[in-house]
N, C-alpha and C positions, 0 to 999 in steps of 0.2 A: 218283793219280787218273788217269784220263785226262783231256786237257788239247788241245784243240785251234779253232788259228790263224782266226778270218777277218776273209776283209778283205774293204770295203766297197768300190762301186766303182760311177760309172757313169759313164751319154758326157756328163752333160750338166754345164756351169760356168760362170757367169754369166762369169767372167773368163780360163774353159781351156779350153773347149769337147773334146771328148776326149780331156783329160788321161789317164786313164792305159792309154791304147795310144800317148803321148809316144818317142818313141824317145831316149833317153841308154844314149850308148856302142854302141850301133846292138843295141836287146833295149827289148820300151815298160815303164815304167815298172811298172807294174803285175807281172811278171816277175822283178822289180829286187828290188820288195817279197818279191813270193812265199818267195826261194829267201832270198830276209836270215832271215822266219818260219822255212822246214825248216828250219834249221842251230840254229835254235834245240832245245837237246835235249832239252830240257823237252815241245820240241811235238809231239804222237802224228801229229795230224793234220793240213792245212796247207787248208784254203777258198777259194772268193774268192765274193762273194756281189754276183752283180749286175741289173741290170734290162735286159739291152743284149745283145740276141745279137753284139754285132763286140766286143767284151771275153767272152763264154765264150769268140771261136770265137780268140780269142788267146790265153786258155789254156791253154788246150785243143791249139792248136799251140806250147806250151814244153814240152809234159808235164804242169799244172797239175790240180788239182779244180779242178772249179767248180759252182756251183747258182746258176738261173735263177731269182726272186724275185718277189711280187709286184710293181705298176708304183705300186703306194698305200702304199707308206711313206712315211715324211717323212723321217724321222733314218735316217742309216749304222750304226745301232742297237739303230732292230726289223727292218732287210738281215734279222742279224747274228742278229736270239730266233730267228726265220723257219726260220734256216738250221738250230740247236740245235734246234731239235723237233726235226729228222729224226737227229739222233744219236747214237754215244752219249758222251758226255764231261758227265764232273762239273765241267768249270773249261773259259773257254769267254773266248781273248787276242781282245778287238775290238783292229787293226791297220788303221793307215789308210792308206786307201793308195793316200797321198800323201809319202809320206816312207819315197826311196828307196835313204835311207841308214842307217836304222835296224835299229844292228847285233841281232845273235845273243843276247847278253851284259844287253842294255839287257830284250826279252823276258823272255828270263831273272831276272832282278833283280825284274822288275814279278812275276811266277809262282808266283815262291821263298815269301813271302809270308804265302801260300793254301794250300802245303800246309805252311807248318810252324804258322800258327795256326785254331787251325777256325772261331775266331770271328770273322773273316774275311772278308766275304763279298764285298770290290770293292777293288781296287787299281788305286793307277796311279806317275807316276815323276813328279821334277821336275830340274832340273838348277840351279843357280849361275846369278844375271841376267848378261851381262859387262858387263866397262867400256861398252862399244861398244853398245850394245844402252840405247834411251829407255825408262823405267820407266815411261811415260808414252800407248809408244806402244795402241793399242787394244788390235793386231790379237799382239801377244805376249799370252799371258794365266797372272800371277799364280795364286802360290797359296802360303798360308800354311798350319805345319802346327803342332796341342799337343806336348807334347817328346817325345810317348809317337811321333809319326809318324803322328798325324794330320790329316783338311785338319780347318780352320780354318775356308779359303774361298778361292776361288778367283774372280780378278777380271781386269777388260782395265783395270783404275781401275791406279793405283802403288801397294800392299802390300806388308809398312807403307808407308803414307806417315809420312814422315822428317821432324818432328818438327824445327826446328834451333834448333841447343842440343842435342837429345837423343842416346843416344848410336846409333852408327847399325842396323840389323842384317840379316843378312843376306837380298837378297831373293836368293828363287825363280820359276825360269819351272817353266813348268808345259809336259806333255810327252802330249801326247794321243793316253794307249795307255791300254785301261782291259781293266781279267783282271775277272772274274766268277766266284761262284762257277752253276750254273748259275741251280737254280732264285731266284737271287738277278735273274737275267742277264732269266728273267717277271714276276718283282712290277717289276720299274724300270719296266720296259717298259710296264708296267696304269700304272700308278699317272697325272692328271695330270696337268700340266706347272701351273709354280709362279713367284709373280712374282717374283723373283729369277733367275730362270731365263730367262726374257723380257726382262728389265727386260735381263739380259748377254748374253743369245742365248750361255747355256752352258748345256748340259745336264748336265756333274754336277752342278750345282747342286740341281738337282730330289731329284737319290736324298741330301742334307743339309736340304730345305728340311721334308721329309720322317722326319726324324730317324737316318737310317742310318749310316755311315761308313766315308770313303775311306780305306785304307788307303797314304801316299804313299809309295817309295825312290825317293833321289836313284840319282843316276848320270852316267857324267863327259860322258856325248852326249849332245852338243848336238846341237839340232831346226831339221835343212835340208831344211826340205816346199816342192813345187813348186806355185805359187799362181799365176808368171802365166807367160807360154814363155821369159822373160828368164829366172829362177830357173833354168832347164837345161845354162847353161852353165855357175856355181858350183857344178850338181851333178854334172859331170863334170869342173869341175878337179878338184872334191876324189879324186873314185872316182883320178884316174891321177896319185895325190901317194901315194896307200896301195894304187899296187898292186908 
């Protein structure tokens, strides 16, 4: 199957305006994300989807492919879907533009289930929650899965709730990368928003509430996204240790 990775990127950000163009170790953040996605053996094409000319120019400057999208999209997935309608790809990977450390092997792990099982239409990633992370932190999205690996629920609240005296269950952190079968991507973006999605502000809950399954693969990669300018120093420090 043809696999394309699309990276939605917008210039506006409440906490960090111009975030995709922020320099990390001398390169715009969007370039790091693009190069990591391009290194995935299963991805045949990588495209940045943006509504901003400055981002488009930056992507072209480092030799990347960019698609200038509509200004009217409410979500990054809507932006990805616009690009997907113009390309020949049976599988479309939605990669967040603020994950400059996301490795190619993690992207591959998310793609493989769709290649190996024709019934899987949407997949994502999880990783074990670290001891120093607070399960109560609403910025850390948790996921619970069934015995087959399909998502039961995603939440900003502790998941599962650890009742005193009960056996402890492993807590998993969700990584916001999504791999869609092409047709389901268009189905998903046409679905109305749902109560749980709006309550938790988690777009993936729309799929579950409408009765669609999400397969979740475990990875050792632990996400360090860039949400505020101070995150850049942390990312650069990790990059230097892996040089």
